C-alpha positions in Angstrom: -59.6 37.0 -133.3 -62.6 37.4 -130.9 -65.2 40.1 -130.2 -63.5 42.2 -127.7 -63.3 45.8 -126.9 -60.5 46.2 -129.6 -62.6 44.7 -132.1 -66.5 44.6 -132.6 -67.7 42.0 -135.0 -70.9 41.6 -137.3 -71.9 39.1 -139.6 -72.2 39.8 -143.4 -72.6 38.0 -146.7 -68.7 37.7 -146.9 -68.6 36.5 -143.3 -67.7 37.7 -139.9 -66.3 41.3 -140.2 -64.3 42.7 -137.2 -64.1 46.7 -136.9 -61.0 47.6 -135.0 -61.4 50.3 -132.9 -58.8 52.7 -131.1 -57.7 50.5 -128.3 -59.1 50.7 -124.8 -60.1 54.4 -125.3 -63.7 53.7 -123.9 -62.4 51.8 -121.1 -60.0 54.7 -119.9 -62.7 57.1 -120.2 -64.9 55.0 -117.4 -62.5 55.8 -115.0 -63.4 58.1 -112.0 -61.1 60.7 -113.3 -62.2 63.3 -110.4 -61.1 60.8 -107.6 -57.7 60.3 -109.3 -57.3 64.0 -110.2 -56.4 62.6 -113.5 -57.7 63.9 -116.9 -57.7 61.8 -120.3 -56.8 64.0 -123.5 -57.4 62.5 -127.0 -54.6 64.4 -128.9 -55.5 63.7 -132.8 -55.8 62.5 -135.0 -56.8 65.7 -136.5 -54.6 68.0 -134.3 -52.5 71.2 -135.6 -49.7 69.8 -133.5 -49.4 66.2 -134.4 -47.3 64.9 -137.4 -50.1 63.4 -139.9 -52.8 61.2 -138.7 -51.4 59.9 -135.5 -53.6 59.6 -132.5 -52.2 60.2 -128.9 -54.4 59.2 -126.0 -52.7 61.1 -123.1 -53.4 60.3 -119.4 -52.5 64.0 -117.5 -52.1 64.7 -113.7 -52.1 68.7 -114.4 -49.6 69.0 -117.0 -47.6 66.3 -116.2 -47.9 63.3 -118.7 -48.7 59.9 -116.6 -49.1 57.7 -119.5 -49.2 57.7 -123.5 -51.0 55.2 -125.8 -50.3 55.4 -129.6 -53.0 54.6 -131.9 -52.1 54.2 -135.7 -53.7 52.8 -138.8 -55.7 56.0 -139.9 -53.6 56.2 -143.0 -53.6 52.6 -143.8 -53.8 52.3 -147.7 -52.5 48.7 -148.2 -49.9 49.3 -150.5 -48.0 46.0 -149.4 -50.8 43.9 -150.5 -51.7 45.9 -153.7 -48.0 45.3 -154.6 -49.1 41.7 -155.2 -51.4 42.4 -157.8 -48.9 44.4 -159.9 -45.9 43.7 -161.9 -42.4 44.3 -160.6 -42.1 47.6 -162.5 -45.4 48.5 -161.6 -44.5 48.3 -158.1 -42.6 51.5 -158.0 -45.5 53.2 -158.5 -47.1 52.0 -155.1 -43.9 52.2 -152.8 -43.2 55.8 -153.7 -46.5 56.7 -151.9 -45.5 55.2 -148.5 -43.3 57.9 -146.8 -44.6 60.7 -149.1 -41.7 63.0 -148.0 -38.8 60.5 -148.9 -40.5 58.7 -152.0 -37.0 58.4 -153.6 -35.6 56.2 -150.7 -38.7 54.0 -150.9 -38.1 53.5 -154.7 -34.7 52.9 -154.3 -34.8 50.2 -151.5 -37.5 48.4 -153.7 -35.5 48.7 -156.5 -32.6 47.2 -155.1 -34.2 44.2 -153.5 -35.6 43.3 -157.0 -32.1 43.7 -158.6 -30.8 41.7 -156.4 -33.2 38.8 -156.7 -32.3 39.2 -160.5 -28.9 39.3 -159.9 -28.1 42.3 -162.0 -26.8 44.7 -159.4 -23.6 44.6 -161.2 -25.2 45.7 -164.5 -26.6 49.0 -163.6 -25.4 51.8 -165.6 -22.8 54.1 -163.6 -24.9 57.2 -164.6 -28.2 55.6 -163.3 -26.2 54.8 -159.9 -24.9 58.4 -159.6 -28.3 59.9 -160.5 -29.9 57.4 -157.8 -27.6 59.0 -155.2 -28.0 62.5 -156.4 -31.7 62.2 -156.1 -31.7 60.3 -153.0 -29.4 63.1 -151.2 -31.7 65.9 -152.8 -34.6 64.0 -151.3 -33.0 63.9 -147.9 -32.6 67.5 -147.8 -36.4 68.1 -148.8 -37.4 65.9 -145.9 -35.3 67.4 -143.4 -36.4 70.9 -144.6 -40.1 69.9 -144.0 -39.2 68.7 -140.4 -37.7 71.7 -139.8 -40.3 73.9 -141.0 -43.1 71.7 -139.3 -41.3 71.6 -136.1 -40.6 75.4 -136.1 -44.4 76.1 -136.5 -45.3 73.7 -133.7 -42.9 75.2 -131.3 -43.8 78.9 -132.4 -41.2 79.8 -135.1 -43.5 80.7 -137.7 -41.1 82.2 -140.3 -39.2 78.7 -140.5 -42.3 77.3 -141.9 -42.4 79.8 -144.7 -38.5 79.4 -145.2 -38.3 75.8 -145.0 -41.2 75.0 -147.7 -39.6 77.7 -149.7 -36.3 75.8 -150.5 -38.2 72.8 -150.7 -40.2 74.0 -153.4 -36.9 74.3 -155.3 -36.3 70.8 -155.0 -39.6 69.7 -155.9 -39.1 71.6 -159.0 -36.0 69.6 -159.7 -37.8 66.3 -159.2 -40.3 67.5 -161.8 -37.8 68.4 -164.5 -36.2 64.9 -163.9 -39.5 62.8 -163.6 -42.4 64.9 -164.6 -43.9 64.9 -161.1 -43.2 66.8 -157.9 -44.3 63.6 -155.8 -44.9 60.0 -156.3 -42.3 59.9 -159.1 -41.7 56.2 -159.7 -38.4 57.3 -161.0 -36.3 54.6 -159.8 -37.0 51.5 -161.7 -35.9 48.1 -161.5 -32.7 48.3 -163.6 -32.0 51.9 -163.7 -34.2 54.9 -164.1 -37.5 55.7 -165.8 -35.5 58.5 -168.0 -32.3 60.6 -168.3 -31.6 63.7 -166.3 -32.0 66.7 -168.2 -29.6 69.3 -168.7 -32.0 72.1 -167.1 -32.2 70.1 -164.0 -28.3 69.9 -163.8 -28.2 73.7 -164.2 -30.8 74.1 -161.4 -29.0 71.6 -158.9 -25.7 73.9 -159.3 -27.4 76.9 -158.5 -29.2 75.0 -155.6 -25.5 74.3 -154.4 -24.7 77.8 -154.4 -27.4 79.3 -152.3 -28.5 76.6 -149.8 -25.2 76.7 -147.6 -26.1 80.3 -146.9 -29.7 79.4 -146.1 -28.6 76.9 -143.4 -26.8 79.5 -141.9 -29.9 81.9 -141.9 -32.0 79.1 -140.4 -29.4 78.6 -137.6 -29.1 82.5 -137.0 -32.7 82.4 -136.6 -33.3 79.6 -134.1 -30.1 78.6 -132.5 -29.8 81.8 -130.6 -33.5 82.1 -129.8 -34.1 81.8 -125.9 -37.4 80.2 -126.5 -36.2 77.7 -129.0 -33.4 76.7 -126.2 -36.0 76.3 -123.5 -38.4 74.5 -125.8 -35.7 71.7 -127.2 -32.7 71.6 -124.8 -33.1 68.8 -122.2 -36.5 68.1 -123.9 -37.4 64.4 -124.7 -34.2 62.8 -124.0 -33.4 59.2 -125.2 -29.9 58.0 -124.7 -28.1 55.3 -126.8 -29.4 52.4 -124.6 -33.0 53.4 -124.9 -32.6 54.0 -128.8 -30.9 50.3 -129.3 -33.7 48.7 -127.0 -36.3 50.0 -128.9 -34.7 49.8 -132.4 -34.5 53.5 -133.1 -32.5 54.6 -135.9 -31.3 57.6 -137.7 -31.0 61.1 -136.6 -32.5 60.2 -133.1 -30.0 57.7 -132.5 -27.2 59.7 -134.0 -28.1 62.7 -131.7 -27.6 60.4 -128.7 -24.0 59.8 -129.5 -23.9 56.6 -131.9 -22.9 57.4 -135.5 -24.6 54.5 -137.1 -25.4 55.1 -140.7 -25.9 52.6 -143.1 -24.4 54.7 -145.9 -20.8 54.2 -144.1 -21.7 50.8 -142.0 -23.1 49.0 -145.0 -22.4 50.9 -147.9 -24.7 50.6 -150.9 -25.1 52.6 -154.4 -21.4 53.2 -154.3 -21.7 55.5 -151.3 -18.4 54.2 -149.9 -16.7 56.1 -152.6 -18.0 59.5 -151.4 -16.7 61.8 -149.2 -18.8 62.7 -146.3 -19.1 62.8 -142.5 -21.7 61.0 -140.3 -22.9 64.1 -138.0 -23.3 63.1 -134.4 -24.3 64.8 -130.9 -24.3 63.5 -127.4 -27.4 65.5 -125.8 -30.1 62.7 -126.8 -32.5 65.5 -126.9 -34.7 67.6 -129.4 -31.6 70.2 -129.5 -29.2 67.4 -130.6 -31.5 66.1 -133.2 -32.1 69.5 -134.5 -28.4 70.0 -134.9 -27.9 66.6 -136.5 -30.4 67.2 -139.2 -28.9 70.4 -140.0 -25.4 69.1 -140.2 -26.8 66.2 -142.3 -28.3 68.8 -144.8 -24.7 70.1 -145.3 -23.4 66.7 -145.7 -25.8 65.9 -148.5 -24.7 69.0 -150.1 -21.4 67.5 -150.5 -22.5 64.4 -151.9 -24.8 66.0 -154.4 -21.8 68.3 -155.7 -19.6 64.9 -155.9 -22.3 63.5 -158.1 -22.6 66.2 -160.3 -18.9 65.7 -161.0 -19.2 62.2 -161.6 -22.0 62.4 -164.3 -20.6 61.2 -167.5 -23.0 60.3 -170.6 -24.2 57.1 -170.8 -27.4 54.9 -170.5 -29.7 55.0 -167.6 -31.4 51.5 -167.9 -30.0 48.0 -167.7 -29.0 46.6 -171.3 -30.9 43.5 -170.9 -34.0 44.0 -172.9 -36.0 41.2 -171.3 -35.7 43.2 -168.3 -35.4 47.1 -169.2 -38.7 48.9 -169.2 -38.1 51.3 -172.6 -36.1 54.1 -170.8 -36.6 56.6 -173.5 -40.2 57.2 -173.7 -41.7 59.9 -176.0 -44.5 62.1 -174.2 -47.8 62.3 -175.9 -50.0 65.6 -176.2 -51.9 64.6 -173.0 -48.6 65.0 -171.4 -48.2 61.3 -170.1 -47.6 57.7 -171.9 -46.1 57.3 -175.5 -46.5 59.6 -178.3 -48.1 58.2 -181.6 -44.6 58.8 -183.1 -42.8 56.4 -180.5 -45.7 53.7 -180.8 -45.2 53.8 -184.3 -41.5 53.3 -184.3 -41.9 50.2 -182.3 -44.3 49.0 -184.5 -42.3 49.7 -187.5 -39.1 47.8 -186.1 -40.8 44.3 -186.4 -43.8 42.3 -185.2 -41.6 40.6 -182.7 -40.2 43.9 -181.3 -44.1 44.9 -180.9 -45.0 41.8 -179.2 -42.1 41.7 -177.0 -42.9 45.5 -175.9 -46.4 44.5 -175.4 -45.7 41.8 -173.2 -43.0 43.5 -171.0 -45.3 46.5 -170.4 -48.6 44.4 -169.7 -47.3 41.1 -168.0 -43.6 42.4 -166.8 -40.5 40.2 -166.7 -40.0 37.4 -164.4 -38.0 37.1 -161.1 -36.1 34.2 -159.9 -37.6 32.5 -156.8 -36.0 33.8 -153.5 -36.2 36.4 -151.0 -33.6 39.4 -150.1 -33.4 42.0 -147.4 -32.2 45.4 -148.3 -31.7 48.0 -145.9 -30.8 52.0 -146.7 -30.6 55.0 -144.6 -33.4 57.3 -145.3 -34.0 60.5 -143.6 -35.7 59.2 -140.8 -33.3 55.8 -140.1 -33.0 52.4 -141.3 -35.6 51.7 -144.2 -35.5 48.1 -144.7 -37.6 45.9 -147.6 -38.0 42.3 -147.6 -38.7 41.0 -151.0 -40.0 37.6 -151.8 -40.5 36.2 -155.3 -41.9 32.7 -156.3 -40.6 33.1 -159.8 -43.4 34.9 -161.4 -44.0 38.2 -162.9 -45.5 39.7 -159.6 -44.0 40.0 -156.1 -45.2 37.2 -153.7 -44.6 39.4 -150.8 -43.0 42.8 -150.0 -42.9 44.2 -146.5 -41.2 47.3 -145.5 -39.4 47.9 -142.2 -40.3 51.6 -142.1 -38.2 53.8 -139.5 -41.4 56.0 -138.4 -43.4 53.1 -137.4 -40.3 51.5 -135.4 -39.3 55.1 -133.8 -42.8 55.7 -132.7 -42.3 53.3 -130.0 -40.1 55.8 -128.4 -42.9 58.4 -127.6 -44.0 57.0 -124.4 -40.2 56.8 -123.2 -39.4 60.5 -124.0 -43.0 61.9 -122.9 -44.1 59.9 -119.7 -43.1 62.1 -116.7 -42.7 65.3 -118.7 -45.1 68.2 -119.7 -47.8 68.2 -122.1 -46.1 70.7 -124.1 -43.0 68.5 -124.5 -45.0 65.7 -125.8 -45.3 67.9 -129.2 -41.8 68.7 -129.4 -40.7 65.4 -128.3 -42.8 63.5 -131.1 -42.0 66.3 -133.7 -38.2 65.6 -133.0 -38.7 62.0 -134.1 -40.2 63.2 -137.6 -42.7 60.5 -138.2 -44.6 60.2 -141.4 -47.9 58.3 -141.1 -47.6 57.4 -144.9 -44.6 55.1 -144.1 -46.1 53.8 -140.6 -49.5 52.9 -142.4 -48.5 51.2 -145.2 
């Protein structure tokens, strides 16, 4: 890297350090905007109409968008690099924080990769597999609710913001019952789950299945008949199948353009091929189509959740190999976390060998045979892929995510340039980007 307008350099005790800037912003500003009758608008990264800390540099002629530049990186956390310094089980604590609106999917993709390297995919208990599907589909609904709520807010439907987050809170309460946390759960672990699903969570889920279909109908009654909603979504930010495939766009955006590509159907995992559900598709390829696809997907997720509850049979939730399984039934201490003194005393009372094994499993972790795998799953935003590489040690050699938010953001210039400034908001929101996944 050289010292350019994109990255200034300075000498430090650690050597030369480059500071990466927001691209050619200052060069753009140096234009004679008056003579060209164009203005430059810096939209973000702290703007009420942008999803997360996304920055858009817009070149406008009146209210028509002539050019869009995307600047990402404001939420970069170095999660992928941090994974190289933690054992395989600890990795779930990091990946769950990437796309913070779909943490269960981050955890699941990572664990599928680790389990494939360990060659224990066929050893995962059936109850654990069913609960994984259950949690992912609940998470899919919660994520789509946030999209519907925030997009409604940005397009003027303020009530939708309240209703969407109201229902999402109910799902987060279920997650808290199951994992102890509303977000950043680290619930799905290599080999199974951190702990079993409590009976109270199952009762709450059954209640959710009763009232949620009525709520979805209320959302449609609120929005679908609204003339303003029609004006702001129909024929806006159109991206056809050819454009989606050229840009690598997946998920609801691709399905709203007419292609029913869903990894749960095309490349099944976690037993999805045994569940009855449809893949919603629309033909319009605009914001209106993406809105309907996500509503329909929530209904299909409810179907899958109901089937999961019917399949919940008693059994273990962690693989039987004690050289891999992190203790799945941990008693909670008085501080609300960790192991209680009674649990530690139980381990110590078994044998010195058991205590040593527990200590080494927690501090060092298990070894994963050398190799590399790629696993793709269908997240709420599209194909979420993870490339996991092991050198045979107790820590990942490399973990890299193919996050759909990052890939789908490429579509913003295609759907925004030539349109109106107001439609940049609607089009960008319809892609449903989450910057935590984009800026890993």
